[in-house]
Phi, psi and omega in degrees: 000135183261154179289147177237113168277119181259344178209121176262123191261331180212138164233118180236130175237146178204113188063235174261018177251133173230132171248139181231144174235123185204176178217161182188214177230133173230122182058039177077004185249129172309127185221153177250134186236118170245118185237144174230121187246142163251130185248139180223116183057046175062029175215151177297111185262328182207150176224139172234140180218156161231133189225123184209156179297137185283122181283157185283329170215162188245157169280358174220176183251029179273348185067174181267341187238000000 
């Protein structure tokens, strides 16, 4: 089963880096996606990500996004 990103909250680009922050569903579980891409010569050169189940509550008031 593939991940389904339902909402992109932020896209930030500077130089050769692009960061995205979103949420969706992975294996039927509400999930948060943070991705960092490095682009070189108009092609994706590298990709890093953090993917985790969206918590029901947080120990702070800052939010995830």
